N, C-alpha and C positions, 0 to 999 in steps of 0.2 A: 506571467507561465513563461519561463525561459526555456522549457521543452529541453534541457541539454540532462539527459540521464547519467551518461557515462560523468559528466561532473558531479550532478547529485551525488550518485552512487560511490565518488572516489573524497570526495568532503565531507559525507554526512559524516563518518565513526567520529573523524575530527570535530568537527562540530559539535556532535551529541557528547565527546568527552570535555568538550570546555563547561558545557550546563552541569557535568556531573562535579569535574572544580568546582565550578561557581556556585553550586548549589545543589550540594551531596544530598541534601534532606530530599528534593524532589524526585530522584530519579532513584532511591534508598525507597521510597514507601510506592512510588509507582510497578516497580518490578515485582515487586512477589504480585499484585494485583492482576498484571499484564498477566505475565508465567501462568498462576492459577486458574484464567481463564481461558487462555488461548491454549490449553491441552485437550486430550481426546475428551469425550465425555459424550451424552447424548447425539453431540454434532462432532465429525469429524474435524481434526484440525484446517485441513483444506476448505471446508464448508464455514469455517469460524475467517480463515482467512479470505475468504471469497465475500464474506458479507462485510468484515473488516473496509476492505478494500472499495467494498460499494458505497460504502459510509461517507470513507473520505473523498468520494469525488460527489457523493449528494452535498457532503459539507463544504466542496471545492477545497480542500485541503493538499496541496501539491506533495508536499512529505508526507504525507500517511497514504498518498495513491502508492509513489514512490517504492515506500516501505513496503505496503501490502503483495501490491503487485511479485515485487520479490518474493515475498512470502508464499505468494499462490501457487508463483512456478517451484520452488523448495518443496512444495509438499506437492504439485505433481499435476496440477491446474494447467490445463492446455490453452490455448491463445484464443479458442471460443469461448472456454466456458467463462476466462478474466471477461471477455469482450461480452458474454451475456449478461453476466451480473452487474459491469458498469452501464449494459442499455437498461438494466432494472432503474440503476439510479439516475438513470437521465430520466427515465418515464416519470418518476416521480418528483424528480426537479424539475424537468420541463430547461429550457434554451440556455438558461445560463450554467447549469450544470455539463449540458452537452458537452460545450466547449471544454470541458474539463477530460473529453474523453482522447481528445490530441496527447494528454499527459499520460493517461494510460496508455494509449499504443507507442506512445515514446519507450515508458517502463517498457511496455514486450519486448520493443526490439531490440532494446539494450540487454533485455534477460531472457528472450527467445528469441533469437531473432529465425524470421523465415527463410527458407529452404529455396537456394537458388541465386 
């Protein structure tokens, strides 16, 4: 874990652009699946993003955490909501998952700085 959220957010679009160039069929297949599920439905987009972020924490996927924390914030999730949802992942996954809370905090600090 490198916890450099700013670096992640700066490099991620370029890195994923390279994936699209190298293996265009994968994002072409994945994008409609993602877009179809991550829209308003019985759950709000914010709720879905909080779930996705929590799963990223539970599976210890740094890019997932960074990407979905950013989307949570864009959907109006508060710092408290994000941290509480991440806490549920920790409760389910224990100590190894707990260490990934630091990634959540780094992402929040980059996307939703605290006042003061």
